[in-house]
N, C-alpha and C positions, 0 to 999 in steps of 0.2 A: 706661882708665887706673883705672879702681876694682875690676877685678879684678886689673889691679898690683897695688894698694892692699891688694887681701881679703889677696893670702900675707901682707902684714907684720905681716898679724895686727889691725890697730885695725876698731872697731865701724864702720859703718853709717853713723851723722853725719859720722864724723872723716873718714873718707874722704871723703863728699861735700861735706866743706869744704874738704881739702888738693885736689881734683879741683877746686872752684870760683876758689879761689886761682892755681892756676895758670893755668886757663883765663881768670880778670881781669888778671893781672898781664900779660899776651902783649901787648895791645894797651895799655897804659897807657905801658907800654916803647918801645913802637914810637910812639906821641903825643908822647913827652918826645924823643926822637930828632928825629923832625921838627920839632921848636919849634926844639930844640937848633941845629940844621944851617941850619936856616933864614933866624930872627933871632938869633944871639949875639951885635948889640949887644944887643940890647933887658933879656935878662935880666940880672942879677944873678946872682952865685955862689950867694948866698944864697935867691937867688928860687927857682932850679933844685932846687936842692934839699926849699925846701918845696912846692913844684909834685910833686913827687914823691912827698915824703910825704903831699903833698892826696888825691893819686893811691890811691897805697896802701890808705890808709884807706876811699875812697871802696869802694876792692874788696876790702876786706874786710869791709865793711860788707854788699857784696852778696852775696859767696860767704854769709855765713853767712844771712843770707837766705834765697840758693838752698839752702844744706844744710838748712835750718830746713824750708822747700815740699819737698823732695825726701824728708827723711828720713820726712816726715808721709806723704808719698805712695805711699810705698814699706812703713814700717810699718802703715796699717790694716787690709790683706788678712794680715795676721800676727797684730794684737790680733783681730779677728773667728773667725780661726781658733782662736785660744787662751776666749776668751770661751762659743765654742761648744764645747769642748772641757769647758771647765768643766761648762755645761748639762749635758750630755750626762753625764758623770759623776756630777751630782747625781741624771739621772733622766730629764731632758728629752728623752727621745730623740726625738721630733717635731723641735729645730733643724734650720734651712737656713742653708745659706755662699750668699753671692754668688758670681758667675761673675767671677774673678780677670781684669786682662787680660794680667798678666804668664805668659810658660809655665811661668815654676817655681812661681811663686803656682797656678795654674789645675791642675797638675800634683799641686799640694800639695791641694788640692781637693776633686780630684778622689776622689783615694786619701783623701782622711777621709769624705766623702760615701759612699763603698762601704765604708767600715769600718759606716759610721753604721746604712745599709739592712743591710748583714747581722746586725751587735747586734739592730735593731727585727725583722727575722726572726725570730731565734730565743729570742728575749724574748716575741714571740706567740703563737709556738708551743708554747712552755714556760708562757706565760698559758693558753690555750686548753685544751691536753694538761690542765692542775690543775685549767679550771676542768670540763673535759668527764670528767676523771675522778670529780672532787665530785658533779657532777650525779649519771652514774650511781649512785656509793653513796648518796645519799641517794636515788631514787628506783628502789633498790631494794626491797622489805617486808619481805626478811631483816633479821637485825641481820650485821653484817659487825666484826670482829674483827681489825685487824692485830697481834699480839703476835714481839717478843722472842725469841731461845733461853732466856732467862730465867722465859718465860710471861707475860710485862710485856704492856700492855695500850699501842701505838703510837699508834696510829692508833682511830674508830670512826663512822661514820655513826650519823644520829638513829636508826633504829630500834634500833640496839642501846640506847639509851641510854631509847627507852620500855620497853622490853622490860625493864631494872634498874632503871628508874623511879628514874633519877639524871639529872644534866646531865650536859652534853656533857663538858666539861671533866674533871670529875669521876672519868670512864674512867682515862685516864693516867694511866700510872703503876701501876696497881693489879693482883696477879697473877687468872687466873683462877681461880686454888684457892680466890677468895672469894665462886665460886659453885659450884665442880662439884668436888667429890673423887670422883667415880667412879672406880677403878680404871684402869676402861676405857676411858676416856676419855683420861685422862693419860697412857697408855700408847699413845692413838692421837695423840697432842701431841707425843710423844716420837718416833716414827716420820717426825710429821711435819718435826717440826724440823731431823731425822737427814740429811733430803732422798730420804730412802725414797719409796717410791710411796702414791700417796696414799690413803687405810684410808676406807671405805664410812660412810654416816654412824650416829651413833650415840644412841639414845634414848635420853631423861634426863628426869627427870623435879625439877625445880628448884621450892619452894619458896618466894615469896618474899609478906610476909603472911600474911595467908590466902588469896594464891589459891596453887593448885597448876598449875603449866602442864606440858604434854608436851611436850620440842624433840626436836627432829634436830639433831646438830651434825657439823660436816664441816671438817674439818683440812687443809687444801693448801699443801704446802710451797711458798715463795718460792724461787727459784734465787739461792742463792749463790756464793760463788768460786770453787768446785770445785765438781765433777759429786756431790761426798761432802756436802757440809755446805750450810746453808741462813741464809740473814738470817733470817729467823724464820718465820711461817706466816700463812695467812688461816682465819681460822676461821666461817666461816658458822651460823647459825642461825636455823630455821624453825619457829616456832610452830604447831604442831599441834594442839593446845587447842583451839581453834574445829570444827577440822575432826574429828576424833574427836567431840566433841560431835553435832555434825548427824550425823555418821556411827548415831549411836546410837540420839540424835531417827527418825532416819531408818529405822532396824532396828524401835525399838517403833511406831511408825505400821504399819509394815508388819507389825506381830505384831495387834496393833489389829482392822487390817482383814480378817486372817484368820480372827481371830476375832470378827468381824462376820457374813463371811460365811458362814461357820457355822454362825452364828446362823439368819441368813436363809433356807439351804436346804436346812436336817436340822428334823427333825419326831420325833426323839429325842434324848432330854436325857441321858442317860448317853451318847453320842457326841458329840453337845456340849461337856460336861466333860472327856472325853480331851479333848477337840483343845483345847482351853484349858488344859489342865494341861502338856501337851506341848511347848504354845506356852511356858507362863510357862517352864518349867524350863531350856528353851533360851536364852530373855530373861533369866532371872539367874540362873544359873550354880546354880540348888538343885540338893541332892542327895536332895530326896525332896517331895511334893505330896501332898496331897488335900483332898477338895470333900467336906465334911460339908453334909446337905442336913437341916432341922430338917420331922418327921414331925405333918401338921395334923391327923393323930387320936388317936398316941401323944404328941407333943411333944416328941420325942425325937431330939438327932442321929446321922443312918442315914450310915453312910459311903456316898456314892454315885458316889467316883471315887477315883481314885489315882493317880501315874504317878511311878516311879522312875527319877532322874537319877545315880545312882552304882550297880553292881549291892553294896556293899557297906552301903549304905541302906534294902537291902531287910531290913526285920526286923519281929516285932510288936515290938517297942522304940518306934522310929520312928514304927510307927499309934497306940501308947497315948499315946505324949506327942504328937501331933496330936489325938488323941481328946479330951484333955483343954486341948491349950492351945484347941480349937474350942471347949470348956466354960467355961470362963476367958470365952475374948472373948465370949461369950454370957450368960452371969451379970453382962458387967462394963457390959450394955449400949453396949460400943464399938459406933462409927460410921464408925468411920477405919481406918485399918491401922498396925497397932504392930508394935513391936521388942518380939519375948523373947525373956530370957536362957535355957539350958538347961541345968543342973546336969547335965553327960556323965558326971559320977563315979560318978552315981546308975546309970548304963545305959552299960553295956560296949558294948553295942553301936553307941550312941550314938558313943562313941568312936572305936570302927571305923570305920564312915562317916561319922567327918569331921563331924554336924552341931553346933556349938554355938548357933547361934541360933536362933531364927524369928521367918517374919512372918507378920501373921495379918491379914486383911482380909474385916470381915462381907458375905455378901452378904443388902444390901434392896433393895424390889421396893415399890415405892407404899405407905412409911414402914412396911413388915413387916420381920421378922428372917426370911429364905428360909435362909439357911446361914450355914455358916464356909469360906473357905480358907485353908489353913496350906501356907508354905511352909517345909523344914530347910536352915536356913542354913547353910556354912562358917563358919567364928569367922575367916579369915583373908582376906575382902570385909567393906570398912566398908559400913555401909549406908545410902544418900545419903538424904537424903529427899525427893530427885525421883524415886527408887525402889520410897518408901513413897506415894506417889499416885497410879504406874503400879499399883501392884496393888489398890489401890483402885479404878483408873478399869478394872481385869480382874476386881475383884470386882461393881462394877456392872454390866458384860458380863453375868458370870453370874448375876446375881437377873433381868436382860432373858428371861437363856433361859430361867431355869427356870417367870417369868411366864407366859411364851410359853405353857413345854408347858401350862401350867397354865389357860394360856385357851383353849387348843386341847383341853384335856382337855375344857374344860366347855361348849364350841364344840361338840364331836363328840357329845357328850350330847345339849345342847338338838337340834343337826342330830338324831342319834334320836328322840326326842319328836317333831320338827315333823316330822318323814317320817311318821310316825304318826299322826300329828293329818291330817297332807293327802291320807294316804291311807285316813285314815276321812271325811275333806270329802269327797275324792273321791268315794267309796264313795257318801256325803249326796246329793254331785251326780247324782251318774249315777239311784241311786235316786227321787231326785225327778223327774227329768229322764225316765226312766222311766215316772214314778208321771202325769205330768202329759202324758208321749205316750198314754198307756195313756187315761186318764181324758177324753184327748180325743177318742178313736176312743171311749171310749162312753158318751160325751156326745151326740157328733157323730148316732152310728148310730140312736138314739131322738127327738131333737130335728129330725134330717132326715124321721124318717120321720114326724113330729108336722106340721112343715113342710109339706111331699109331701101329707098326707089332709090337710090344710087348703085348701091352694089347691084341691084334688080339688070339696070343698065349696064351696069359694067361689065354683069355676066351673059350678055348677048338676048337677054330673052325675047323680049322685044324686037330683036334685027341687030345685024353688027352697026357700030358706032363709027364713024371717019375718024382721021387723027384729030383733028380740030376739037371733035365732041370728046373724044375719051380725054383727052388736057381737060377740055372747059369739065370735065368729071371729078377727075382726077382733085384739081380746084377745088371742086365744091365736097371732096370726102374730106381733105385737107382742113378747108375750113371748118366741117364743120369736127372732125375731130381736135382741133384747138381750142373750136367753141366750149365742146364738150370736160374735154383737161381746164377749162376754167372755172366753167360748174362746178366740178368736183373739187378744184382748189377752193372755191367760196366755201362751198362746203365744210371740205375739211379747213378752214377757216373759223366758222362759227364752230362749229365741235371745241372745236382748240380753245377758244375764245369762254366758252361756257364751262369749259371743264371737263366734257364728256368722250371726247373722244379716247375709246380703251381701245389696247394694244392685246394680242394676242402670242402668246411667246410659243416659241416650238423651236425645237435641234435643227439648224437646215445647213446644207451643203451651202459652205460662200463662193466654191467656182463656178455651179451650174447659177446660180443667183448671180454672177459679176457677169454673169458670161449673157446672161437673160439680159441683164442691165443695157449692154453694149449692143445688141443685134433688136429693139427697139430703136436704138438711134445708126444704126448703122445706113438703113435709106436717106438720113437725110446727112450723113456725113459724108458718104459717099458723089451723092447730088455738090455736092461742093468739092470734093475730089481733098477730105480732109484724109489722112492716115489717121485709123486705130491702132492701138496697141493695147495689149492688158499685161501685167506682171504679180503674179501671184507666189504670196511667201508658201514655198510648199510641205513647211510645218503645219497650217493650216487648215481644218479639213472641213470642221461644225463652225457652228455659231448659232446661240440662244437668242432669239429674236423675235419682230412681230415679222414676217420675211413679204409682205404685203409694202411694210408702209418705208424696209426699206429699200425694195425694189424701188418704191417714190421715189427718197433720198435721191440714189444714184440714178435714176433716172433723169432728176432735175438736174442736178446737176451737172453731165454730160449735155442736158439737152439748153444749157449756158454758156456750156461751152463751144459745142455746134454752132451757136446763134454767134455767140463773140469773136469768134473763129475765122479770119478770110479764110478764101479759097489757097486750096493747096496746103493750106498749114498742118499742124498736127495735136492730137491727143492723146491720152492715156489713161487709164484706172490702175492706181498700183493697192494691192492690199500687203500690209506691213501690221506682223502681230511685235509688244512687246510682252513679254513672260514676264521680267520681273516686274512692270508696270502694273500687267495686270489687264493690260485692253489692246486693241484687233484698232488699226488706222486704215481708210479707205480714204486717197486721193485722187481728184480729177482732176488733173494738168491740162493747160491749153497750151501754145504758142500762140494768142489772141491779141487784141489793143490791151489788154491790161487795166487796171484799176487804179488811181491817185491816191494816193494815200490816205487825205483830206476826205475819202469817198470811205472809207475802209470799214469805218466802224459805225456807216449809215447802211449799212449793204442787207444787215439779216431782219432789220422792220418793215413792218407792210408795208406795203403800195411807194415803198420806195425804192429808188434804183440809183445808183453811185452819180449818174450824168445825167441831167433833167433830159437832154440833148438825144440818148439814148434812147430814148422812148418813141421819141418823133424815127429815127431812124431801125432800129433792130424791132420795134414793137415789146409787146408785153406788159403785168398788169404792175410785176413788181410782189408776188403773191411768192413766188419757188423758193426761194432763198430765205423769207419766213418762214414758209412750211417745217424747209432742210432744220433749220434750228432748231425751232418746238418739236421736234418728232426727235430730234436727239436729243431735246434733254428732255425727256420723255422714256427714253432708254436708259438715261441716267449717262446718258455721256456729252458732248464736245463739239462746237464748230469751229471752222477759222480759216483765215487765207491770207496770202502771201503774195504779192502781186508788184508787176511794176509795168510801168507806162510800154507799151511799143514791144515789151516784149513777152507775157504771156502772166498765165496766176497759177496759182494752186491751193483749189479749195481740200481742205481735210477736215472726215467725222470723226471722230475716237471714241467707240462705244466701249463697255466692259465686255470681259473677252475671259474664259475660263476654256481649259484642255477638254475634250469630250473623249473618257479612253474608251467610252465603249463604241463608238465611229458611228456616230447616229448616222441612216439614212435619208431623216429629212421626208420620210414616205409618211402619207398621212393615216391617221390609225383608224380601226376598224369603223362600221358605223356601230353604235349602243347597242343594238335592237336585233343584231344578229340578221338571218338573211330575210328574216319576213319580216317587212318595213308595217306602219302604220299606215294611213289613206290620209294625204294630207291635200287638206283646200288651199291653190297658192292665189291669192287674188293681185297679181300683178298691174298695174296702171303703165308700164316701163317693157312693150312686148320683148324687146331682147332680152330684158335682165329677168324677165320671167322665162321665159326660153331655156333662159343659163342654167338658172337654179333648178327648175323643173329636171332639166336634162342630172343636175349634178344629185340631186333627191331622190333619182331615181336608181342611178348608178349605187346610191350605198342601200338601196330594197324597198324604197320606200314607192307607194301607190300612190297617185300624183293627178288631182286633178285641178285645171289650168283657168283663172276665168280675165277678163281685162276688166270688169266692170263693176261697180257696186250691185245694182241687179242681176248679173250674171252671178256673181256669187252667193248670193243670197238663194237662185235654184238650185245652184251645185248642191247647197248643203242641207236642202229640203228634198232632193232626190234621191243625194247619195250616206248620207248620213259620215262623214269624215268624222276622225278624232284628234284631230289636228288640222287647225285652219292660221293659216297667218297672213295678214292683213295689211295692206298698203293704207297709209290712214291716207292718202291724194288720188281714192281713186276717184274715173270718172263716174261723171249719171249722180251717183250718188254714194258719200263720202265714208269713207272708209272707219270714223267712227261711230256713224249709224250702225255700219255694218254690224262692229262690234256690238252693238247694244242689241241688236235684233238675231242676234249669234247667240248670245249668251241668255235675252230671253227664252230661246227657242229652245236648245239643248242641257241652262242653266250649268254646274259642274261637271260635265259627262267629255265638255269641250273643251282641248288645250286651246287655247288664244292667243296667241304671238301676234303684236304690232308692230309695223314698218314704217317710219317717216323718216326724214330731212330734218329733223324738229329736235336741237341739239339741247335743249332747255331743258330744266325741272318740268317746267308748267308745260311740256308737250310726254312726257314720261309721266306727271300727275292727269293729265285728260283722259287716257293712254287707260289708264288704270281705274282710271272715274269709269269709264265705259265698258269695261267691262276685261280686258284685256291681262293675261297673266303673263307676261313678260313681253319687256321693250326693247327695237334694236333698231338701232342709229343707220344710216347710209354713209357711206356708202357698204354690203352688207359682204360678210365673208362666210363664203360656203360652210367653213366647217363652222365657223360662229352659231350659224340657222343651226347645223347637225346639233349640236351642244346647249340650246336653248332648247326645242323641239324635248330635248334628254332631258332635261331638267324639268321642265313642263308635266310632262308625263311621270315620271316620276314622283314630282308631286301631286299630282291627282291618282294614280295607283297605291300610294299612301291615305289618301282622305278617304278611299271608297272604302281599304283594305279595315 
């Protein structure tokens, strides 16, 4: 019925009401008919009408209530759809509808939801695209402007606002001609707005306030309704100012580095100045550059270097103006780079060379003016403050170069003088060493004769001597021995000064060595009734040292103690080890006169005694303690002294020490050639030394031919044909160098030649090798060192012949 009434054009509530009335009247009418038919006698005619009217009214009420309830049930979904549509129209796209039960309303709800979903997706995509575009635009470091065909700004990013130093909103509506008026740029914009191809970037200079920027501007057309039109253009602006400045600074640093490298690697000032000027002209695009240096003698500025950047600038006028500017800088005491204008009208050559202004900087080093650098610049290039600072830096480098060359000249002059002085010192040292060697030979020869003859007299070979004669003979022997000790000390000192005193290490027994040193001084101590004592660390058995030099050290210390200890005094020798520190200490103590504290520091200097008056009273040269200190230092040890005047002294020598688990015996090593030794020619000018060495060589299995002069040595070599010859350089009659030369000439390489001399300087070694010697030994000769040298030379000759 509702569908039938819908065609009548009634509203939905009226249709529901009429349908309810129609359905409600049917049961009322049937009920009334039933009552009238069954009890017609009960109801009066009026009652029947009232009953029907009451039923009809009740039906109307029920129909009205039903129509209202049905209308509310049917219109609620429509109201929800209407509210959702209004909210959606207000922008609340997240609103949703409940599912309707009616098929018609459900279809309407689904259609509404589909529409809402589609619109929501479209709006979300649009917002995302706008957000993405804005984010991209703001993240781009370049300035971006969107302009219309009238060159007005439609949109701009924040980088553009920062570039033009204004707010984002103030850019909108302004024309780009407010900032750019370059015809090429405007032509580029016209081509882009006409839809033509995108032109390349145009470099532009833009001045905003006090800042001048270098920009690259690119115009990109935006697509219009046709292929030949454009709705606008995208203007991309890149600020190249900092990049250009960085490149300029980098170029300046490279130039300064090249100049510094030239200064460090070149010793010629003119070459350095030429390089400085060449780099400076390239850096400043100058027309001409000159360097004037101040002559220290004439105090005049002289042209030291010149470079021309343009061919037209190479004229006499440019050089003349440069000199005038240099004189001006010098006279004004200018300390930094400056700009000086040039009146080119007075100089036609300057006008033709495009030199309108000059840059000049003084060359200063250590506070002194050394010269001036002058650059001729074109007038079209304004000079910036940092360019003056850079030129001042280059002037400082030129000052360093000039100062370096002057220091080099002074150093070369000083080196020449020093070389001359060194040559004189070497010559003096050589002459001194030769003098000492010759004097030792000349002194030893008569001294050995005196001691030898005294020994013969003392032995009674020529008859017995009286007591007075014996006493005088002992005095002669003691004086001779003292003189020989003095000669040996002088030779040792000469070797130490020349650095030629060699140590021969061996593992020796400490106790026997100390006892032997005491035995040497026992007679002198007994003469003065001085008691001797020795105290040795029982844990010390052996020590690796040069036994001869250590004995010499101990003997000199003991001799000093005996000399400065009064009669009936005491002295002793102590040996103590320090395992933790790894050293062994030898201490010589006495109850002598003692030493003042002020004199202790001078004790170990050569030719010095603590008190000069002691030399007159006790004698001596002051060499003993100096030799002790230097020989100890050669062993890697140290010396020291503790003393009290009138009480006594304690001298100690500390040497490196390591425990010897093998328990060294100190025995000599066997001869390197076994039992069958070589035939040796020994030419020694000292008879006693020669006899001692000959006995030792025979003990080592050698056959020895002993000669005491040069001719005797040559004669023995001619007849016996020895395999080894040991020649003293200071031989009498014919010197040893001549003997070496003749022996080498006769025997060739078959004979091993060993030179022996007291000359400790390198000059002596060189002269011996020039004469033909294979090996070189200095006095005093250690027998074991002689054996080792002979074995070394013999082995070398055997390898050559093999």
